[in-house]
Structure formats: structure tokens, C-alpha cells
C-alpha positions, 0 to 999 in steps of 0.5 A, a space after each residue: 596512061 594517067 599517073 595516080 594522084 593522091 589526096 592528103 587530108 587531116 584526120 581531125 579528132 583521131 588520136 591514132 590509126 585505130 581511132 580512124 578504123 573504129 570510127 569508120 567501122 561504126 559508121 560504114 561497117 565492113 563496106 567502103 567508107 565515104 568521106 564527104 568534102 566540099 570541093 570536087 577534085 578538078 584532077 579527078 581522072 588522076 585521082 581515080 587512076 589509083 590514088 589514095 587518101 592519105 590521113 594526117 593524124 596528130 601531125 603525121 601521115 600515118 595511113 592511107 586508103 585507096 580511093 575507089 570512086 568519087 560520087 556527087 552528094 547534096 548536103 542538108 543545106 542544098 550545097 553539092 559536095 563530093 564523096 570520096 568512096 574509100 576502100 575499107 582497108 586502112 593501110 598504115 604508112 611510114 610516119 611523115 611529119 606534116 603541118 596542119 592545113 585546111 581542106 585537102 591537098 593533092 599529093 604526088 606519088 613521089 611525096 607519098 610515104 611507103 606502106 609499112 611492111 606486113 605485120 608492122 602495123 600491129 607493132 606498138 608505135 614509137 612515140 610521136 616526137 621520136 617518129 617526127 625526129 626520125 622522119 626529119 633526119 630521113 630515117 623513117 
């Protein structure tokens, strides 16, 4: 059986998880969201075996969305791309600091932060610098 493999991506322009949720609802309603990327994952089978897209917001991994499918799309420029079809549910995770990078990265299950317990996503988040400091010393 294939182990799930996750994808890590920067959520550019969002100030927090609520911004991501609001943007996706405005563009996709309550159905699956789509994130179009330039490259098709070479390890697609592993990604589709239960992988999620983990979102880095303001330098921290804060949320994930299960990847439901990978679909080919062609941009207006005629270039083939990959649409990551995402579960509309955005699952908040423990905050884990992550430096900026371009594109997306594979992300193993052993590296993935834990999902927040039910109801914790509704709590007022700690300030970003405090979350980063706690994560840095292993208290996330």
C-alpha cells in the first residue's frame, strides 16, 4: 500500500486562515477548491493516496486541505498545468514555522504538524512571533 505524501505551498496574500477560507468560498462556493500549479507532481500516486495540501501563511504552516484529485488544465497561454482539487474543508493545524520558498514541496507525513483539536480553530490565535518561538523549542 502506498503511503500518502503531502504537498507544502505558500498561501501568498493571506493574513490568516480566515482569508484563505473567504477567498476559496468567494471563488468556489461550498464545493471543492482548485489550486492550479505549473508542475504536475511526479509522485501523483502517493499524493492521491490520502495526501493534503499544507498551507504556509505568514511564515507558518497553519492549515491543510485533503487533495481529492489532480486534473490537467491548460492556461490561457496554452501551457499545460495541474489543478489540485481540494476538499472544501480547511483543517487548522499546529503552527510550525517555515521559511519562504518558490513553488511547492513534497511534505512527508512524519514532518506534518498535528491537526488542531475540534473547537481549537475557533480560539483567538497566539501572536505569530509567540507561535514561532513555541514551535522552535518544541512546544507547539
